[in-house]
C-alpha positions in Angstrom: 20.0 182.0 94.0 18.9 184.9 92.0 20.1 185.7 88.5 22.1 188.9 88.7 21.0 190.2 85.4 17.4 190.5 86.5 18.3 192.6 89.6 17.3 196.1 89.2 19.1 198.9 91.0 16.7 201.2 93.0 17.1 204.8 92.2 16.6 206.0 95.8 16.8 209.8 95.0 13.9 209.4 92.5 11.9 207.1 94.8 12.5 209.5 97.7 11.3 212.6 95.8 8.2 210.6 94.5 7.3 209.3 98.0 7.9 212.8 99.6 5.4 214.3 97.1 2.9 211.6 97.9 3.4 212.1 101.6 2.6 215.8 101.3 -0.5 215.2 99.1 -1.7 212.5 101.5 -1.4 214.7 104.5 -3.3 217.5 103.0 -6.1 215.1 101.9 -6.3 213.7 105.5 -6.4 217.2 107.0 -9.3 218.2 104.6 -11.4 215.0 105.1 -14.8 215.7 106.4 -16.0 214.1 109.7 -14.1 213.4 112.9 -10.3 214.1 112.5 -7.8 211.3 112.4 -4.4 211.7 113.7 -1.7 212.1 111.0 0.9 209.4 111.7 3.6 207.6 109.7 1.4 204.5 109.8 -1.8 206.3 108.4 0.2 208.0 105.7 2.1 204.9 104.8 -1.0 202.8 104.4 -2.8 205.6 102.5 -0.1 205.8 99.9 0.7 202.1 100.0 4.3 202.3 101.1 4.2 201.6 104.8 6.7 198.8 104.8 9.1 200.9 102.7 8.8 203.8 105.2 9.4 201.5 108.1 12.4 199.6 106.6 14.2 202.0 104.3 13.4 205.6 105.7 17.2 206.0 106.2 17.6 205.9 102.4 15.0 208.5 101.9 16.0 211.8 103.6 13.3 214.0 101.8 10.5 211.6 102.8 11.8 211.4 106.4 11.7 215.3 106.4 8.3 215.3 105.0 7.0 212.8 107.6 8.5 214.7 110.4 6.8 218.0 109.3 3.4 216.5 108.8 2.9 213.9 111.5 1.1 215.1 114.6 2.0 215.1 118.2 -0.6 214.0 120.6 -1.0 217.6 121.7 -1.3 218.9 118.1 -3.9 216.3 117.4 -5.9 217.1 120.5 -5.9 220.8 119.6 -7.1 220.0 116.1 -9.9 217.8 117.5 -10.9 220.6 119.9 -11.2 223.1 117.0 -13.2 220.5 115.1 -15.6 220.0 118.1 -16.2 223.6 118.5 -16.9 224.0 114.8 -19.4 221.1 115.0 -21.1 222.5 118.0 -21.3 226.0 116.3 -22.9 224.2 113.2 -25.5 222.6 115.6 -26.4 226.1 116.9 -24.4 225.9 120.1 -22.6 229.3 119.9 -21.2 229.2 123.4 -20.4 225.6 124.2 -19.4 224.5 127.8 -15.9 223.0 128.3 -17.5 219.6 129.0 -19.2 219.6 125.7 -16.1 220.5 123.8 -14.1 217.9 125.7 -16.7 215.2 125.3 -17.2 215.7 121.5 -13.3 216.0 120.9 -12.5 213.0 122.9 -9.8 214.7 124.7 -10.8 214.1 128.4 -7.5 212.4 129.2 -5.5 215.2 127.9 -7.4 218.1 129.5 -4.8 218.4 132.3 -1.9 218.8 129.8 -0.6 222.4 129.8 -1.1 223.3 126.1 -4.5 221.8 126.0 -5.7 223.4 129.2 -4.4 226.8 128.1 -6.1 226.4 124.6 -9.4 225.5 126.2 -9.3 228.4 128.7 -8.5 230.9 125.9 -11.3 229.5 123.7 -13.8 229.8 126.6 -13.0 233.5 127.5 
């Protein structure tokens, strides 16, 4: 059995604010990283700031952190759109000013998502 005098009470409000700030910083860093984009997920952010288990087990005690995570994590569609923008940027840098749809889809890795309404609409708009 544990000695009660050594038990420290956790200041959840302070911890919540600290982790929320770290979540925001990590998400911005991840968005600005060079190279192929990575999807911003709870898991990726949690690992990056070293509190994944805390986010998984005690998110109910940290409302600010939960709100931050909800605002910065990406849906599959949101991530696909970001990868498409990245692919177009890369193709432009390589001198391909008018890339074909297949080139964008291949480089972005969004082939499975091309038939989803938002993705299809975005690609058509880009290629006009």
